[in-house]
N, C-alpha and C positions, 0 to 999 in steps of 0.2 A: 504494500499499501505507499504511496507516495507521501511525501511529509508536505504538509499545508503551511505555508508560513503567511501568516495574517500582517500585511503592511497597511492595512486601512484602520483597523480598531486598536488605540492606542492602550499600553499597560494602567492607563491611569484615564478616570474619567473625568469630563470636563471640569467638574467641581474642583478636583485634585490637583490642578495646576495653576500655575500663577501667572498674573499680569504684572509688568515692570514698568518705570517710568524714570529715566535718568536726564540731568540736564547736560547739555552739548555747549554749551557757553555759560557757565554760571557768572552771576552778575556781579561777580567781584574780580572777575578775569579782564582785566585792565587792557592788556594786549591784544586779546580777541576782538573787543571792541572796538579797536582804534580804526578798525577798516570802514566803521560807520561815520568817521570824521571825513568831511568835504573841505578843503580849505578855499576862501575866496582868493580867486586868481590862480588856481594853480598850485598842487602843492611844492613845486620847485621854486616858485618866485613869491610862496607868501612871507612877510617878513615877523609874523608872530601867530600866536597860537588862536586868533581870533577868526573862526569859520561858521561854516553851516553845518547842523546836525541832520543825519537822513536816518530812518529805519528801513536799512537796504543790508541784506547780506550777498556775500558771494558765498555760496553755499558749497564750492568746490573747496573754495581756501579753508573756508570753516571746518569742513570735514578733516583736512589735515592737520589745523591747529587745533583739534579738540586734545583732550588730557587721554591720556591711553588711547591713542588712536593708532592702528596700522593698517597696512593692506589687508583685505581679505583674500583668504587663500583660493576661492574661486570667482572670479570676474572681477571688472574693473571697481570695485567698491572699497570703500575703509569700513573698519569696523570698530566699535568701542569697547574694547576688551571688558567680559563681566567681572566684574568686583563687587562685594556686596555692599560694602560703602557708599559706591556709587550708583547702583541699582537699587529703587526702593520699591516695595509691592506695594498694588493699590488692589484692593477687594471689589473689584467690579462686579456690577449686577448684570452686564454684560458687555460685551467688547466685538468690535467688527473693524476690517480695515479692508484695504482696496489697493493692491500694489500698481493696477493699470489695467481694466478690463476694456477699454475701446483704444488698443493700440493698431492692431490690423484692420484695414479699409480696402476693399477691392479698387483694383488698377481700372480706371475708364477706359474702355475701347468702343470700337463701332459696333460688336455684337449685342451690347448690351448685357453680356452674360459675365459672371465672374470669372476670369480667366487665372489673375494673379492676385494676390494680395500683396501689399505691401506694409511694412510699419510705420507710423507716424512719431515722429521725435517729440513731438510738442503734447502725446499724450501721456509719454513715460512720466506719472505723478502718482505720490501716494496722497490716500485718504481714508480717513476712519472716524469712530465715534466710540463713544463709551459713556457709561452711568456708572455712578457710585454714590455711597453714602457717607459723610464725615464720620468718625464714630468716636466716642467715649471709652476710656479703659479703666478698670480698676487700680491696675498697677503701670505696665507700660504697652502705651497706642503702638503696635507694629504698621501701621497705616500712616502715622504721623508725620515723617520724614516726605512721604509721597505727597502726602496735603499740603507741605509748606513750597515745593516744587510746583504744585499745579497753582495755588494760590499766587504765586511770583509769576507765572505764566498769566495769570490775569488782569494782574496790575502794570507788568512790565510789557509794553508794545512787542509783537515780534519775538518771541522768548522761545528759541529753538529746544524741541525734548527731541527724545527717540524712546519708542515703546516697544514692549518685546512680551515674549510669552516663552513659558516654558516647555509649549508643545513642540516635539522636534520636527514635525514637518512644517512649521508654521515659520515664515521668515518676513520681517517687517522691514521700513526703510526709513529713513529721514534724511537731513533734519525735517522734523514734522513742526508745525505751527497750530495754535489752537484759534480756530476761525470764530468759533462759535462756543460762548460760555455761558452757562445759565444756571444760577443757585438758586432753590425757591425752598418754599414751605408752607405747607397749608393746612390749616387747623380748622376748615370749616364744618367736617363733621366728626374729625377724631382729633388726637393730638398728634398729627403727621409728623413725619421725619424729613430733614433736611435731604434734598435729592440734589446732585449735581450732574449737568449732561452737557458733554464737551462733543464738538467736532474739530476733526484734524484736517489738516493739509498741506502739503510738503514736498519735497523733492525725494531724491533716490542714491545720492550719494553715499548716504551711510547705510550698512546693512547691521543686522541684528546678530549677535554672537550665534555659535551653536553650543549646543551642550549645555544650554540654560538650567538650573535645579529650580525643580518646585519646592514652593516656601512649605515648612511644616510648622503646624502651630507649636509653639514653647510649652514644656510641661516641666512639673516637678513631682516632689515626693509627696506633696500635700493632696493625698487620695481623698475624694468627698465620693462617700458611696449615694449611687444614686437610687431611687425608688422605682421599682418597675410597678407596672399598671397589674400585671398579675401576680400576686402576692404568693400562689403557689408555683410561679417559676423557679427554677434552681439556678439559672443564669444571673450572676449580680453584676450591675455596671455600675462603672466607675468612670470618675470626671476629675483628670488631674492637670489640666490647663493653666497654665500659670496666670492667664489674663482672662478677665470677664468683658465682654464688649456689648456695648450698645449704641443703635444708631443715635447720632443727635437729633432730637426731636424741637418742636416749637415753642417748650417750655425752656431751652438752652437758648434760646434768642432774644434778640432786644433792638431796638431803634430808638434815636433821639434825635431830634430836627434841631441839631446844631455841632458845630465842627471841635473834634476831639482829635488831638495828635497824641495823645497818651491814653494807653485803653484804661489803665488803673481811674483816671479822672473820669471816663464815662461811665465806668462798672460802678464807681459811688454815686453819679448824679442817676442813674437808673434805678439804684437800690434808694435812693432816697426819696424818689418818687412813688416809690411803693411801698412807704413807712405805713405801720398799721394806723395811723391817725390820719393820713392823706393817702388816698388812691387817686389815680387819675381817672378820669370820666370816659376810660375809653380802654378797648383790650384788642391785641393784635389778633387779627384771623388769618391772614396770610400776609407774606411779603416776597420779593422775588428782585433778581439782578440780573441783568444781562449782557453781555458783553460781545460785538461783534466787530470783527476784522476781516477786512477786505484785501486779499494779499494778491498781488500779479507777479506772474513767473516770466521770467527771460529766458530762451532759450538760444545759447550762442554755441560756437566751436566746441564741442564735448573734450574739452581738456584745459590746461592752464599754463603759465609759466612762474616759474618763481627761482632768484639766484641762478639766471641762465639755464635752467634744465625743464625742458617740455614734459609736461604730463598728460599724455595721451590715452582717451577715454574713447570709449564705444559709445552708440547714442542711446544705451539702456542706463547711461548715468543720469538721466532727467535734467531737469531746468538749472542753470548756473546761478541765476539771481532770483532773489526774494524780495520784493518792497512792498511797505504797508502803503495802501493807497487810500482806505479809508477806515475808521475807526468810531464805534458809535457805543456808549454807555446808556441804557435804560432800565427803568425797573418801575416795581408798583407797591404800594402798600393798601391792605384793606383792614380797615377796623372798623369794630362794633361799639356803637354805644347807646344806651338806653334814652337818650336825650340827642337832639340836635345838637351836635358838638362838631365845630371844625378844630381839625387837627393842625391844618396849615393855612394861613393866613396871608401869605404874599404870593408874588408869583416866581421869586427866586430867592433861595435860602440855602442854608447849608444842612448836612443829612449825613448822619452815621450810624451803619448799620451792622450789625452783628449776627452772623450765623453758626455760631459755635467754632471748636477747636481754633484754627489761625485764621479763620475766614471773617476777618475785620475791615469795613471799607468805611473810611471817613471820605465825603466829598464837601469843598468848600464851596462850589459853585452849581446847584441845582433848579433846574427851571421847571415849573410845577404846570402839567395839564390841569384842565380844569376837572375838579372830580364827578365820577358817577355815584349816584346817590342810590340804595335799593331799600325802602322801607317795609317793614312785616309788621303788620297791626299786631300787636301784643306781644310784638318783641321788641323791637327798637330798630337803629339806623343802622345799614352798613356802607360804609363809604368809603371808596377806592379811590386811591391817590397815583398817576400816573407821573412821570418824570423823566428826564433826560439830563446827564450831568454834562459838564464841558472842563475843559482846563482851567490851571489857575495861572496868575502871573509869575508864579514862583516856578513853572514846571519847566525844567531844562530840556530841550527837544530830544536829546539825545538819551536821556534817561541817567546816565550812569555820571555825569559831574555833580550831581545833586539828588539828592534823596528824594525829591519829590518828581516821580518819574511819569505820569499820566493823569488822569482823572482825580486820580485818588492820594491823597496825603499821607 
């Protein structure tokens, strides 16, 4: 009888694998970000450091300059070596990506039939999307480092990332950028959890490493005996996980219509407004924040030269340049009030939103839309405010010569 080799079903189920994220250009890597500076009058004739800043990346050069980067063994790609200190796990509820599903198109001819297909260089592009919940832990939050990275990618425009998985047959590409970020919580019918939804778009000059391990829960010797549903069962279940987690929910969130550069001051202000003697005349029902980035890709000769050395790739390497053409920050707040209460009394103000964990957003300039009011007889008023944020005068256009990097402070 012949041996049957199964190359389709993995030894682990999908829930047993891990998704990781890593930074390709950490915010404190000044040498990498130097390529974003454009001098007035040209680099060679500029007399001082005065220049303009642009959110633009040379993806080939970025791939070469990233830390722990090296040429991939198969194909003209760079890879970032998997090191546990660089790659952080994200506990996604779903993850999907696309390395380019529209590459080939038929060659036009007089017969009208598809005689030959040819690849389109400008279709080699990476995309993806994923959802996850920020979490709290009784001890150590294994997802916390990944939450910090994704938080940075939301406040810093065009922040390059790489996602990968422990599935052996899955290869992902980068540099990838978050072109849509949405964080929301809805407690209309229940104490809803905070959910984060992101979509990605990027190049193909970086490929994920091979042999990425699946992350296992941390365990210790503190065994907790679990009760079984059937008291007559002879099998005893145990739980010795080190950390107990729960998703962050509406009770962990807060808002305040003011600017707070220090989180502790924000926390004290919110707590004082909910004292036993003074209660605010409203309750948060839901709130959300959305960030969208329109990113343009430029395809050039697939290669670059540095120090008189020509690095020649093939067309599967994807676009060379990525630039930010548009960025919008919008959001909404829905509150409940038993009386006709106006939460916002101006067309523009400051606003601070806290979604738990590291997701703290304070905005100096917020323009408010007209409110939407729903009145329920015998219940009260549901008032929804939508807003659009804008930059401040202190925002430094490249985002790294100053702590003020975008619409957020």
